[in-house]
All heavy atoms as TSV, in Angstrom:
chain	resi	resn	atom	element	x	y	z
A	1	MET	N	N	-25.666	-0.540	4.437
A	1	MET	CA	C	-24.450	0.062	4.979
A	1	MET	C	C	-24.322	1.503	4.492
A	1	MET	O	O	-24.674	1.808	3.370
A	1	MET	CB	C	-23.219	-0.706	4.492
A	1	MET	CG	C	-22.797	-1.805	5.363
A	1	MET	SD	S	-21.179	-2.414	4.878
A	1	MET	CE	C	-21.241	-3.934	5.733
A	2	THR	N	N	-23.757	2.316	5.346
A	2	THR	CA	C	-23.524	3.699	4.958
A	2	THR	C	C	-22.248	3.793	4.121
A	2	THR	O	O	-21.444	2.848	4.069
A	2	THR	CB	C	-23.362	4.596	6.196
A	2	THR	OG1	O	-22.154	4.231	6.863
A	2	THR	CG2	C	-24.541	4.484	7.133
A	3	VAL	N	N	-22.052	4.907	3.483
A	3	VAL	CA	C	-20.845	5.129	2.689
A	3	VAL	C	C	-19.613	5.009	3.578
A	3	VAL	O	O	-18.611	4.389	3.197
A	3	VAL	CB	C	-20.891	6.512	2.001
A	3	VAL	CG1	C	-19.566	6.833	1.333
A	3	VAL	CG2	C	-22.022	6.566	0.999
A	4	LEU	N	N	-19.692	5.568	4.770
A	4	LEU	CA	C	-18.562	5.504	5.691
A	4	LEU	C	C	-18.247	4.061	6.085
A	4	LEU	O	O	-17.079	3.655	6.132
A	4	LEU	CB	C	-18.840	6.354	6.932
A	4	LEU	CG	C	-17.694	6.522	7.914
A	4	LEU	CD1	C	-16.460	7.094	7.225
A	4	LEU	CD2	C	-18.099	7.424	9.054
A	5	GLU	N	N	-19.266	3.266	6.343
A	5	GLU	CA	C	-19.054	1.849	6.675
A	5	GLU	C	C	-18.442	1.104	5.490
A	5	GLU	O	O	-17.532	0.290	5.664
A	5	GLU	CB	C	-20.372	1.192	7.082
A	5	GLU	CG	C	-20.891	1.645	8.431
A	5	GLU	CD	C	-22.294	1.149	8.723
A	5	GLU	OE1	O	-23.122	1.076	7.778
A	5	GLU	OE2	O	-22.565	0.836	9.888
A	6	ASN	N	N	-18.938	1.373	4.288
A	6	ASN	CA	C	-18.372	0.731	3.094
A	6	ASN	C	C	-16.917	1.123	2.897
A	6	ASN	O	O	-16.077	0.286	2.542
A	6	ASN	CB	C	-19.191	1.094	1.859
A	6	ASN	CG	C	-20.423	0.244	1.722
A	6	ASN	OD1	O	-20.372	-0.966	1.919
A	6	ASN	ND2	N	-21.527	0.858	1.381
A	7	LEU	N	N	-16.603	2.373	3.129
A	7	LEU	CA	C	-15.222	2.832	3.012
A	7	LEU	C	C	-14.347	2.140	4.049
A	7	LEU	O	O	-13.278	1.617	3.732
A	7	LEU	CB	C	-15.165	4.350	3.181
A	7	LEU	CG	C	-13.809	5.009	3.052
A	7	LEU	CD1	C	-13.230	4.794	1.652
A	7	LEU	CD2	C	-13.911	6.504	3.329
A	8	TYR	N	N	-14.813	2.101	5.287
A	8	TYR	CA	C	-14.069	1.459	6.376
A	8	TYR	C	C	-13.842	-0.032	6.094
A	8	TYR	O	O	-12.766	-0.560	6.343
A	8	TYR	CB	C	-14.817	1.630	7.697
A	8	TYR	CG	C	-14.141	0.945	8.860
A	8	TYR	CD1	C	-13.053	1.531	9.487
A	8	TYR	CD2	C	-14.579	-0.295	9.315
A	8	TYR	CE1	C	-12.412	0.906	10.532
A	8	TYR	CE2	C	-13.948	-0.932	10.364
A	8	TYR	CZ	C	-12.856	-0.318	10.975
A	8	TYR	OH	O	-12.231	-0.959	12.016
A	9	ASN	N	N	-14.832	-0.705	5.557
A	9	ASN	CA	C	-14.737	-2.141	5.284
A	9	ASN	C	C	-13.996	-2.469	3.992
A	9	ASN	O	O	-13.842	-3.633	3.648
A	9	ASN	CB	C	-16.141	-2.757	5.250
A	9	ASN	CG	C	-16.779	-2.774	6.615
A	9	ASN	OD1	O	-16.118	-3.013	7.617
A	9	ASN	ND2	N	-18.068	-2.498	6.679
A	10	GLY	N	N	-13.548	-1.452	3.269
A	10	GLY	CA	C	-12.776	-1.694	2.056
A	10	GLY	C	C	-13.614	-1.931	0.825
A	10	GLY	O	O	-13.092	-2.325	-0.216
A	11	ASN	N	N	-14.914	-1.715	0.909
A	11	ASN	CA	C	-15.777	-1.905	-0.252
A	11	ASN	C	C	-15.677	-0.739	-1.227
A	11	ASN	O	O	-16.025	-0.883	-2.398
A	11	ASN	CB	C	-17.234	-2.082	0.199
A	11	ASN	CG	C	-17.402	-3.288	1.101
A	11	ASN	OD1	O	-16.724	-4.281	0.947
A	11	ASN	ND2	N	-18.285	-3.182	2.068
A	12	ILE	N	N	-15.244	0.401	-0.739
A	12	ILE	CA	C	-15.031	1.585	-1.571
A	12	ILE	C	C	-13.550	1.933	-1.466
A	12	ILE	O	O	-13.009	2.033	-0.365
A	12	ILE	CB	C	-15.869	2.780	-1.070
A	12	ILE	CG1	C	-17.354	2.456	-1.120
A	12	ILE	CG2	C	-15.544	4.034	-1.872
A	12	ILE	CD1	C	-18.233	3.520	-0.487
A	13	LYS	N	N	-12.902	2.097	-2.589
A	13	LYS	CA	C	-11.483	2.437	-2.601
A	13	LYS	C	C	-11.290	3.731	-3.387
A	13	LYS	O	O	-11.348	3.726	-4.613
A	13	LYS	CB	C	-10.674	1.310	-3.214
A	13	LYS	CG	C	-10.769	0.035	-2.397
A	13	LYS	CD	C	-9.970	-1.073	-2.976
A	13	LYS	CE	C	-10.158	-2.304	-2.108
A	13	LYS	NZ	N	-9.643	-3.491	-2.715
A	14	PRO	N	N	-11.070	4.835	-2.673
A	14	PRO	CA	C	-10.921	6.125	-3.345
A	14	PRO	C	C	-9.790	6.130	-4.370
A	14	PRO	O	O	-9.841	6.861	-5.346
A	14	PRO	CB	C	-10.621	7.098	-2.214
A	14	PRO	CG	C	-11.023	6.417	-0.972
A	14	PRO	CD	C	-10.952	4.948	-1.245
A	15	THR	N	N	-8.791	5.292	-4.172
A	15	THR	CA	C	-7.656	5.261	-5.098
A	15	THR	C	C	-8.008	4.613	-6.423
A	15	THR	O	O	-7.207	4.650	-7.348
A	15	THR	CB	C	-6.467	4.528	-4.470
A	15	THR	OG1	O	-6.884	3.220	-4.079
A	15	THR	CG2	C	-5.918	5.280	-3.280
A	16	ASP	N	N	-9.183	3.998	-6.543
A	16	ASP	CA	C	-9.608	3.403	-7.814
A	16	ASP	C	C	-10.119	4.458	-8.790
A	16	ASP	O	O	-10.299	4.184	-9.965
A	16	ASP	CB	C	-10.699	2.352	-7.587
A	16	ASP	CG	C	-10.160	1.089	-6.953
A	16	ASP	OD1	O	-8.920	0.910	-6.948
A	16	ASP	OD2	O	-10.961	0.282	-6.458
A	17	SER	N	N	-10.347	5.650	-8.294
A	17	SER	CA	C	-10.859	6.736	-9.123
A	17	SER	C	C	-9.828	7.148	-10.179
A	17	SER	O	O	-8.647	7.274	-9.898
A	17	SER	CB	C	-11.190	7.931	-8.232
A	17	SER	OG	O	-11.243	9.111	-8.967
A	18	GLU	N	N	-10.273	7.358	-11.408
A	18	GLU	CA	C	-9.373	7.778	-12.491
A	18	GLU	C	C	-8.720	9.124	-12.191
A	18	GLU	O	O	-7.551	9.326	-12.469
A	18	GLU	CB	C	-10.120	7.841	-13.825
A	18	GLU	CG	C	-10.404	6.492	-14.432
A	18	GLU	CD	C	-9.155	5.652	-14.669
A	18	GLU	OE1	O	-8.152	6.176	-15.186
A	18	GLU	OE2	O	-9.183	4.466	-14.308
A	19	SER	N	N	-9.479	10.051	-11.605
A	19	SER	CA	C	-8.902	11.364	-11.304
A	19	SER	C	C	-7.797	11.245	-10.269
A	19	SER	O	O	-6.817	11.970	-10.306
A	19	SER	CB	C	-9.974	12.339	-10.823
A	19	SER	OG	O	-10.568	11.863	-9.639
A	20	PHE	N	N	-7.926	10.299	-9.350
A	20	PHE	CA	C	-6.888	10.087	-8.343
A	20	PHE	C	C	-5.652	9.462	-8.971
A	20	PHE	O	O	-4.531	9.851	-8.680
A	20	PHE	CB	C	-7.436	9.200	-7.229
A	20	PHE	CG	C	-6.598	9.212	-5.980
A	20	PHE	CD1	C	-6.639	10.281	-5.118
A	20	PHE	CD2	C	-5.765	8.149	-5.691
A	20	PHE	CE1	C	-5.877	10.297	-3.961
A	20	PHE	CE2	C	-4.998	8.165	-4.535
A	20	PHE	CZ	C	-5.055	9.241	-3.668
A	21	LYS	N	N	-5.852	8.499	-9.874
A	21	LYS	CA	C	-4.727	7.822	-10.525
A	21	LYS	C	C	-3.940	8.767	-11.413
A	21	LYS	O	O	-2.751	8.570	-11.632
A	21	LYS	CB	C	-5.228	6.638	-11.347
A	21	LYS	CG	C	-5.711	5.484	-10.510
A	21	LYS	CD	C	-6.214	4.359	-11.385
A	21	LYS	CE	C	-6.738	3.224	-10.541
A	21	LYS	NZ	N	-7.294	2.148	-11.344
A	22	ASN	N	N	-4.580	9.799	-11.933
A	22	ASN	CA	C	-3.906	10.748	-12.812
A	22	ASN	C	C	-3.281	11.910	-12.045
A	22	ASN	O	O	-2.717	12.811	-12.653
A	22	ASN	CB	C	-4.893	11.289	-13.855
A	22	ASN	CG	C	-5.339	10.203	-14.811
A	22	ASN	OD1	O	-4.581	9.293	-15.127
A	22	ASN	ND2	N	-6.569	10.281	-15.256
A	23	ASN	N	N	-3.334	11.895	-10.735
A	23	ASN	CA	C	-2.791	12.948	-9.900
A	23	ASN	C	C	-1.269	12.835	-9.855
A	23	ASN	O	O	-0.718	11.817	-9.439
A	23	ASN	CB	C	-3.385	12.837	-8.495
A	23	ASN	CG	C	-2.959	13.949	-7.579
A	23	ASN	OD1	O	-1.774	14.189	-7.391
A	23	ASN	ND2	N	-3.942	14.604	-6.995
A	24	VAL	N	N	-0.582	13.895	-10.269
A	24	VAL	CA	C	0.881	13.897	-10.343
A	24	VAL	C	C	1.512	13.696	-8.970
A	24	VAL	O	O	2.464	12.921	-8.822
A	24	VAL	CB	C	1.384	15.209	-10.984
A	24	VAL	CG1	C	2.900	15.305	-10.924
A	24	VAL	CG2	C	0.907	15.315	-12.411
A	25	ARG	N	N	0.984	14.355	-7.948
A	25	ARG	CA	C	1.554	14.210	-6.601
A	25	ARG	C	C	1.389	12.787	-6.083
A	25	ARG	O	O	2.270	12.251	-5.405
A	25	ARG	CB	C	0.901	15.209	-5.653
A	25	ARG	CG	C	1.305	16.643	-5.963
A	25	ARG	CD	C	0.684	17.631	-5.036
A	25	ARG	NE	N	1.222	17.440	-3.696
A	25	ARG	CZ	C	0.725	18.029	-2.628
A	25	ARG	NH1	N	-0.310	18.824	-2.719
A	25	ARG	NH2	N	1.255	17.823	-1.439
A	26	TYR	N	N	0.274	12.159	-6.408
A	26	TYR	CA	C	0.049	10.775	-6.009
A	26	TYR	C	C	1.070	9.856	-6.678
A	26	TYR	O	O	1.676	9.000	-6.036
A	26	TYR	CB	C	-1.376	10.352	-6.372
A	26	TYR	CG	C	-1.697	8.907	-6.097
A	26	TYR	CD1	C	-1.835	8.442	-4.797
A	26	TYR	CD2	C	-1.862	8.003	-7.140
A	26	TYR	CE1	C	-2.134	7.116	-4.534
A	26	TYR	CE2	C	-2.163	6.669	-6.883
A	26	TYR	CZ	C	-2.297	6.235	-5.587
A	26	TYR	OH	O	-2.577	4.927	-5.329
A	27	LYS	N	N	1.282	10.058	-7.974
A	27	LYS	CA	C	2.253	9.241	-8.704
A	27	LYS	C	C	3.658	9.421	-8.147
A	27	LYS	O	O	4.411	8.459	-7.994
A	27	LYS	CB	C	2.232	9.588	-10.194
A	27	LYS	CG	C	1.009	9.085	-10.908
A	27	LYS	CD	C	1.059	9.465	-12.373
A	27	LYS	CE	C	-0.177	9.004	-13.107
A	27	LYS	NZ	N	-0.148	9.334	-14.516
A	28	GLU	N	N	4.025	10.665	-7.839
A	28	GLU	CA	C	5.351	10.926	-7.265
A	28	GLU	C	C	5.487	10.244	-5.903
A	28	GLU	O	O	6.535	9.672	-5.588
A	28	GLU	CB	C	5.571	12.433	-7.113
A	28	GLU	CG	C	5.767	13.152	-8.430
A	28	GLU	CD	C	5.800	14.673	-8.274
A	28	GLU	OE1	O	5.582	15.184	-7.143
A	28	GLU	OE2	O	6.019	15.344	-9.293
A	29	GLY	N	N	4.428	10.292	-5.111
A	29	GLY	CA	C	4.442	9.627	-3.809
A	29	GLY	C	C	4.606	8.123	-3.933
A	29	GLY	O	O	5.362	7.507	-3.177
A	30	LEU	N	N	3.931	7.529	-4.897
A	30	LEU	CA	C	4.068	6.080	-5.123
A	30	LEU	C	C	5.491	5.719	-5.533
A	30	LEU	O	O	6.042	4.715	-5.070
A	30	LEU	CB	C	3.097	5.614	-6.202
A	30	LEU	CG	C	1.648	5.474	-5.795
A	30	LEU	CD1	C	0.803	4.997	-6.985
A	30	LEU	CD2	C	1.488	4.512	-4.638
A	31	ARG	N	N	6.083	6.536	-6.397
A	31	ARG	CA	C	7.477	6.283	-6.805
A	31	ARG	C	C	8.424	6.382	-5.610
A	31	ARG	O	O	9.324	5.562	-5.444
A	31	ARG	CB	C	7.899	7.253	-7.901
A	31	ARG	CG	C	7.427	6.856	-9.282
A	31	ARG	CD	C	8.145	7.664	-10.369
A	31	ARG	NE	N	7.676	9.039	-10.409
A	31	ARG	CZ	C	6.656	9.476	-11.141
A	31	ARG	NH1	N	5.989	8.634	-11.898
A	31	ARG	NH2	N	6.303	10.738	-11.129
A	32	LEU	N	N	8.206	7.373	-4.761
A	32	LEU	CA	C	9.053	7.548	-3.574
A	32	LEU	C	C	8.913	6.360	-2.638
A	32	LEU	O	O	9.908	5.821	-2.157
A	32	LEU	CB	C	8.682	8.847	-2.851
A	32	LEU	CG	C	9.414	9.101	-1.536
A	32	LEU	CD1	C	10.922	9.196	-1.759
A	32	LEU	CD2	C	8.887	10.366	-0.879
A	33	VAL	N	N	7.689	5.934	-2.384
A	33	VAL	CA	C	7.468	4.781	-1.507
A	33	VAL	C	C	8.161	3.545	-2.083
A	33	VAL	O	O	8.826	2.794	-1.364
A	33	VAL	CB	C	5.959	4.525	-1.294
A	33	VAL	CG1	C	5.710	3.163	-0.655
A	33	VAL	CG2	C	5.350	5.626	-0.457
A	34	GLY	N	N	8.042	3.330	-3.383
A	34	GLY	CA	C	8.691	2.183	-4.016
A	34	GLY	C	C	10.203	2.237	-3.882
A	34	GLY	O	O	10.850	1.231	-3.568
A	35	ARG	N	N	10.770	3.420	-4.098
A	35	ARG	CA	C	12.226	3.577	-3.992
A	35	ARG	C	C	12.685	3.321	-2.557
A	35	ARG	O	O	13.671	2.609	-2.317
A	35	ARG	CB	C	12.648	4.975	-4.436
A	35	ARG	CG	C	14.162	5.187	-4.409
A	35	ARG	CD	C	14.584	6.543	-4.949
A	35	ARG	NE	N	14.017	7.673	-4.248
A	35	ARG	CZ	C	14.470	8.156	-3.076
A	35	ARG	NH1	N	15.479	7.576	-2.463
A	35	ARG	NH2	N	13.903	9.205	-2.527
A	36	LEU	N	N	11.971	3.869	-1.583
A	36	LEU	CA	C	12.337	3.671	-0.182
A	36	LEU	C	C	12.201	2.211	0.244
A	36	LEU	O	O	13.024	1.695	1.000
A	36	LEU	CB	C	11.494	4.583	0.714
A	36	LEU	CG	C	11.758	6.075	0.554
A	36	LEU	CD1	C	10.762	6.879	1.377
A	36	LEU	CD2	C	13.183	6.438	0.915
A	37	GLN	N	N	11.177	1.535	-0.262
A	37	GLN	CA	C	11.020	0.103	0.034
A	37	GLN	C	C	12.202	-0.685	-0.533
A	37	GLN	O	O	12.726	-1.577	0.132
A	37	GLN	CB	C	9.713	-0.428	-0.532
A	37	GLN	CG	C	8.499	0.019	0.238
A	37	GLN	CD	C	7.202	-0.435	-0.402
A	37	GLN	OE1	O	7.156	-0.894	-1.536
A	37	GLN	NE2	N	6.115	-0.292	0.342
A	38	ASP	N	N	12.622	-0.340	-1.744
A	38	ASP	CA	C	13.770	-1.016	-2.356
A	38	ASP	C	C	15.043	-0.772	-1.557
A	38	ASP	O	O	15.840	-1.690	-1.327
A	38	ASP	CB	C	13.965	-0.553	-3.797
A	38	ASP	CG	C	12.882	-1.034	-4.726
A	38	ASP	OD1	O	12.118	-1.955	-4.349
A	38	ASP	OD2	O	12.778	-0.477	-5.848
A	39	GLU	N	N	15.250	0.476	-1.127
A	39	GLU	CA	C	16.440	0.806	-0.346
A	39	GLU	C	C	16.451	0.068	0.984
A	39	GLU	O	O	17.485	-0.463	1.401
A	39	GLU	CB	C	16.525	2.314	-0.103
A	39	GLU	CG	C	16.874	3.113	-1.341
A	39	GLU	CD	C	16.876	4.607	-1.093
A	39	GLU	OE1	O	16.880	5.035	0.091
A	39	GLU	OE2	O	16.872	5.362	-2.078
A	40	LEU	N	N	15.312	0.023	1.656
A	40	LEU	CA	C	15.235	-0.697	2.925
A	40	LEU	C	C	15.451	-2.185	2.711
A	40	LEU	O	O	16.216	-2.825	3.440
A	40	LEU	CB	C	13.880	-0.460	3.595
A	40	LEU	CG	C	13.627	-1.235	4.891
A	40	LEU	CD1	C	14.680	-0.903	5.942
A	40	LEU	CD2	C	12.239	-0.945	5.422
A	41	SER	N	N	14.827	-2.735	1.709
A	41	SER	CA	C	14.953	-4.166	1.428
A	41	SER	C	C	16.409	-4.567	1.184
A	41	SER	O	O	16.826	-5.643	1.584
A	41	SER	CB	C	14.090	-4.525	0.218
A	41	SER	OG	O	14.121	-5.903	-0.021
A	42	ALA	N	N	17.171	-3.683	0.567
A	42	ALA	CA	C	18.583	-3.977	0.270
A	42	ALA	C	C	19.416	-4.103	1.544
A	42	ALA	O	O	20.490	-4.716	1.523
A	42	ALA	CB	C	19.155	-2.896	-0.629
A	43	THR	N	N	18.938	-3.577	2.664
A	43	THR	CA	C	19.700	-3.633	3.914
A	43	THR	C	C	19.294	-4.800	4.810
A	43	THR	O	O	19.909	-5.018	5.837
A	43	THR	CB	C	19.522	-2.326	4.723
A	43	THR	OG1	O	18.163	-2.232	5.167
A	43	THR	CG2	C	19.897	-1.105	3.893
A	44	LEU	N	N	18.271	-5.554	4.412
A	44	LEU	CA	C	17.727	-6.615	5.258
A	44	LEU	C	C	18.315	-7.980	4.919
A	44	LEU	O	O	18.669	-8.242	3.766
A	44	LEU	CB	C	16.207	-6.676	5.100
A	44	LEU	CG	C	15.433	-5.396	5.410
A	44	LEU	CD1	C	13.950	-5.590	5.091
A	44	LEU	CD2	C	15.617	-4.970	6.844
A	45	ASN	N	N	18.367	-8.865	5.924
A	45	ASN	CA	C	18.750	-10.247	5.638
A	45	ASN	C	C	17.526	-10.975	5.069
A	45	ASN	O	O	16.440	-10.407	5.000
A	45	ASN	CB	C	19.323	-10.940	6.881
A	45	ASN	CG	C	18.318	-11.103	8.006
A	45	ASN	OD1	O	17.132	-11.382	7.772
A	45	ASN	ND2	N	18.768	-10.934	9.242
A	46	GLU	N	N	17.687	-12.222	4.695
A	46	GLU	CA	C	16.605	-12.954	4.018
A	46	GLU	C	C	15.354	-13.094	4.886
A	46	GLU	O	O	14.241	-12.933	4.404
A	46	GLU	CB	C	17.095	-14.327	3.552
A	46	GLU	CG	C	18.058	-14.270	2.386
A	46	GLU	CD	C	17.508	-13.484	1.205
A	46	GLU	OE1	O	16.354	-13.740	0.800
A	46	GLU	OE2	O	18.225	-12.615	0.690
A	47	GLU	N	N	15.526	-13.400	6.151
A	47	GLU	CA	C	14.364	-13.554	7.046
A	47	GLU	C	C	13.627	-12.219	7.193
A	47	GLU	O	O	12.388	-12.177	7.142
A	47	GLU	CB	C	14.824	-14.047	8.414
A	47	GLU	CG	C	13.684	-14.266	9.392
A	47	GLU	CD	C	14.175	-14.735	10.756
A	47	GLU	OE1	O	15.377	-14.971	10.940
A	47	GLU	OE2	O	13.309	-14.863	11.639
A	48	GLN	N	N	14.378	-11.136	7.347
A	48	GLN	CA	C	13.768	-9.822	7.476
A	48	GLN	C	C	13.061	-9.416	6.185
A	48	GLN	O	O	11.973	-8.838	6.223
A	48	GLN	CB	C	14.831	-8.781	7.838
A	48	GLN	CG	C	15.401	-8.964	9.226
A	48	GLN	CD	C	16.646	-8.132	9.449
A	48	GLN	OE1	O	17.438	-7.887	8.529
A	48	GLN	NE2	N	16.849	-7.700	10.683
A	49	LYS	N	N	13.670	-9.732	5.036
A	49	LYS	CA	C	13.039	-9.417	3.746
A	49	LYS	C	C	11.708	-10.137	3.600
A	49	LYS	O	O	10.729	-9.567	3.113
A	49	LYS	CB	C	13.954	-9.806	2.583
A	49	LYS	CG	C	15.064	-8.858	2.327
A	49	LYS	CD	C	15.886	-9.304	1.138
A	49	LYS	CE	C	17.107	-8.440	0.982
A	49	LYS	NZ	N	17.953	-8.854	-0.134
A	50	GLU	N	N	11.678	-11.392	4.025
A	50	GLU	CA	C	10.444	-12.176	3.931
A	50	GLU	C	C	9.333	-11.539	4.769
A	50	GLU	O	O	8.196	-11.395	4.309
A	50	GLU	CB	C	10.706	-13.604	4.396
A	50	GLU	CG	C	9.537	-14.534	4.216
A	50	GLU	CD	C	9.866	-15.955	4.621
A	50	GLU	OE1	O	10.969	-16.433	4.309
A	50	GLU	OE2	O	9.000	-16.571	5.271
A	51	LEU	N	N	9.669	-11.138	5.993
A	51	LEU	CA	C	8.681	-10.480	6.856
A	51	LEU	C	C	8.248	-9.133	6.282
A	51	LEU	O	O	7.066	-8.785	6.315
A	51	LEU	CB	C	9.256	-10.279	8.258
A	51	LEU	CG	C	9.439	-11.546	9.081
A	51	LEU	CD1	C	10.218	-11.241	10.363
A	51	LEU	CD2	C	8.099	-12.171	9.406
A	52	PHE	N	N	9.187	-8.383	5.745
A	52	PHE	CA	C	8.892	-7.081	5.151
A	52	PHE	C	C	7.956	-7.243	3.958
A	52	PHE	O	O	6.964	-6.530	3.833
A	52	PHE	CB	C	10.204	-6.406	4.734
A	52	PHE	CG	C	10.043	-5.034	4.150
A	52	PHE	CD1	C	9.462	-4.016	4.874
A	52	PHE	CD2	C	10.496	-4.759	2.870
A	52	PHE	CE1	C	9.317	-2.740	4.338
A	52	PHE	CE2	C	10.358	-3.497	2.327
A	52	PHE	CZ	C	9.768	-2.485	3.057
A	53	GLU	N	N	8.240	-8.188	3.085
A	53	GLU	CA	C	7.393	-8.426	1.920
A	53	GLU	C	C	5.999	-8.907	2.330
A	53	GLU	O	O	5.002	-8.521	1.731
A	53	GLU	CB	C	8.042	-9.451	0.979
A	53	GLU	CG	C	9.282	-8.930	0.285
A	53	GLU	CD	C	8.993	-7.740	-0.615
A	53	GLU	OE1	O	7.912	-7.687	-1.232
A	53	GLU	OE2	O	9.854	-6.842	-0.684
A	54	LYS	N	N	5.942	-9.741	3.362
A	54	LYS	CA	C	4.648	-10.221	3.855
A	54	LYS	C	C	3.827	-9.042	4.384
A	54	LYS	O	O	2.629	-8.942	4.122
A	54	LYS	CB	C	4.870	-11.251	4.965
A	54	LYS	CG	C	3.635	-12.023	5.332
A	54	LYS	CD	C	3.909	-13.025	6.450
A	54	LYS	CE	C	4.725	-14.186	5.942
A	54	LYS	NZ	N	4.851	-15.253	6.949
A	55	ASN	N	N	4.475	-8.135	5.093
A	55	ASN	CA	C	3.800	-6.953	5.616
A	55	ASN	C	C	3.256	-6.095	4.480
A	55	ASN	O	O	2.104	-5.658	4.512
A	55	ASN	CB	C	4.765	-6.147	6.482
A	55	ASN	CG	C	4.163	-4.880	7.014
A	55	ASN	OD1	O	4.028	-3.901	6.284
A	55	ASN	ND2	N	3.804	-4.890	8.278
A	56	ILE	N	N	4.056	-5.863	3.462
A	56	ILE	CA	C	3.625	-5.050	2.324
A	56	ILE	C	C	2.455	-5.717	1.613
A	56	ILE	O	O	1.467	-5.067	1.272
A	56	ILE	CB	C	4.796	-4.817	1.348
A	56	ILE	CG1	C	5.833	-3.896	1.984
A	56	ILE	CG2	C	4.298	-4.224	0.031
A	56	ILE	CD1	C	7.117	-3.784	1.197
A	57	SER	N	N	2.539	-7.012	1.396
A	57	SER	CA	C	1.463	-7.731	0.713
A	57	SER	C	C	0.156	-7.653	1.476
A	57	SER	O	O	-0.903	-7.430	0.886
A	57	SER	CB	C	1.846	-9.198	0.529
A	57	SER	OG	O	2.939	-9.308	-0.330
A	58	ARG	N	N	0.216	-7.831	2.763
A	58	ARG	CA	C	-1.002	-7.779	3.575
A	58	ARG	C	C	-1.604	-6.389	3.576
A	58	ARG	O	O	-2.819	-6.233	3.564
A	58	ARG	CB	C	-0.725	-8.241	4.996
A	58	ARG	CG	C	-0.526	-9.735	5.057
A	58	ARG	CD	C	-0.393	-10.198	6.461
A	58	ARG	NE	N	-0.287	-11.648	6.465
A	58	ARG	CZ	C	-0.071	-12.358	7.544
A	58	ARG	NH1	N	0.049	-11.764	8.708
A	58	ARG	NH2	N	0.017	-13.661	7.479
A	59	ARG	N	N	-0.781	-5.375	3.611
A	59	ARG	CA	C	-1.302	-4.005	3.575
A	59	ARG	C	C	-2.002	-3.742	2.253
A	59	ARG	O	O	-3.041	-3.099	2.210
A	59	ARG	CB	C	-0.185	-2.990	3.772
A	59	ARG	CG	C	0.298	-2.913	5.181
A	59	ARG	CD	C	1.502	-2.004	5.274
A	59	ARG	NE	N	1.934	-1.920	6.636
A	59	ARG	CZ	C	2.083	-0.775	7.271
A	59	ARG	NH1	N	1.861	0.360	6.650
A	59	ARG	NH2	N	2.466	-0.760	8.510
A	60	ARG	N	N	-1.423	-4.221	1.163
A	60	ARG	CA	C	-2.036	-4.015	-0.144
A	60	ARG	C	C	-3.370	-4.721	-0.262
A	60	ARG	O	O	-4.259	-4.304	-0.982
A	60	ARG	CB	C	-1.096	-4.500	-1.251
A	60	ARG	CG	C	0.079	-3.601	-1.465
A	60	ARG	CD	C	0.933	-4.064	-2.587
A	60	ARG	NE	N	2.083	-3.198	-2.730
A	60	ARG	CZ	C	3.268	-3.601	-3.118
A	60	ARG	NH1	N	3.472	-4.868	-3.409
A	60	ARG	NH2	N	4.262	-2.751	-3.216
A	61	MET	N	N	-3.520	-5.816	0.438
A	61	MET	CA	C	-4.748	-6.613	0.364
A	61	MET	C	C	-5.722	-6.261	1.481
A	61	MET	O	O	-6.745	-6.912	1.635
A	61	MET	CB	C	-4.381	-8.089	0.397
A	61	MET	CG	C	-3.522	-8.510	-0.774
A	61	MET	SD	S	-2.834	-10.151	-0.605
A	61	MET	CE	C	-4.283	-11.141	-0.820
A	62	ASN	N	N	-5.388	-5.253	2.283
A	62	ASN	CA	C	-6.234	-4.806	3.396
A	62	ASN	C	C	-6.488	-5.894	4.429
A	62	ASN	O	O	-7.541	-5.958	5.032
A	62	ASN	CB	C	-7.579	-4.249	2.903
A	62	ASN	CG	C	-7.400	-2.993	2.103
A	62	ASN	OD1	O	-6.563	-2.167	2.408
A	62	ASN	ND2	N	-8.200	-2.846	1.070
A	63	TYR	N	N	-5.500	-6.773	4.615
A	63	TYR	CA	C	-5.625	-7.797	5.639
A	63	TYR	C	C	-4.981	-7.299	6.929
A	63	TYR	O	O	-3.997	-6.559	6.892
A	63	TYR	CB	C	-4.910	-9.094	5.237
A	63	TYR	CG	C	-5.573	-9.849	4.127
A	63	TYR	CD1	C	-4.816	-10.512	3.183
A	63	TYR	CD2	C	-6.953	-9.922	4.017
A	63	TYR	CE1	C	-5.405	-11.221	2.152
A	63	TYR	CE2	C	-7.550	-10.633	3.001
A	63	TYR	CZ	C	-6.772	-11.275	2.083
A	63	TYR	OH	O	-7.366	-11.980	1.084
A	64	PRO	N	N	-5.498	-7.726	8.061
A	64	PRO	CA	C	-4.836	-7.376	9.331
A	64	PRO	C	C	-3.482	-8.069	9.418
A	64	PRO	O	O	-3.250	-9.078	8.757
A	64	PRO	CB	C	-5.801	-7.900	10.388
A	64	PRO	CG	C	-6.672	-8.881	9.709
A	64	PRO	CD	C	-6.686	-8.522	8.247
A	65	LEU	N	N	-2.582	-7.538	10.210
A	65	LEU	CA	C	-1.237	-8.090	10.332
A	65	LEU	C	C	-1.169	-9.307	11.235
A	65	LEU	O	O	-0.152	-9.955	11.311
A	65	LEU	CB	C	-0.274	-7.012	10.842
A	65	LEU	CG	C	-0.084	-5.842	9.898
A	65	LEU	CD1	C	0.818	-4.800	10.549
A	65	LEU	CD2	C	0.515	-6.295	8.578
A	66	SER	N	N	-2.227	-9.662	11.908
A	66	SER	CA	C	-2.197	-10.830	12.807
A	66	SER	C	C	-2.327	-12.122	12.052
A	66	SER	O	O	-2.690	-12.190	10.929
A	66	SER	CB	C	-3.310	-10.709	13.831
A	66	SER	OG	O	-4.576	-10.653	13.208
């Protein structure tokens, strides 16, 4: 497999790099995403929260949404 194919298939994760993890802008972006997820979650009913959490979990695990 080529590097591009490995990247596409999730075998290579650029975010695993130490230099990326130590990036201040990346950390700020992660904090913002977390805060916005919390704010959105606070406005949802239980069924919507369950679907929202399932969506987030699948994205983190690189699974398709189907």
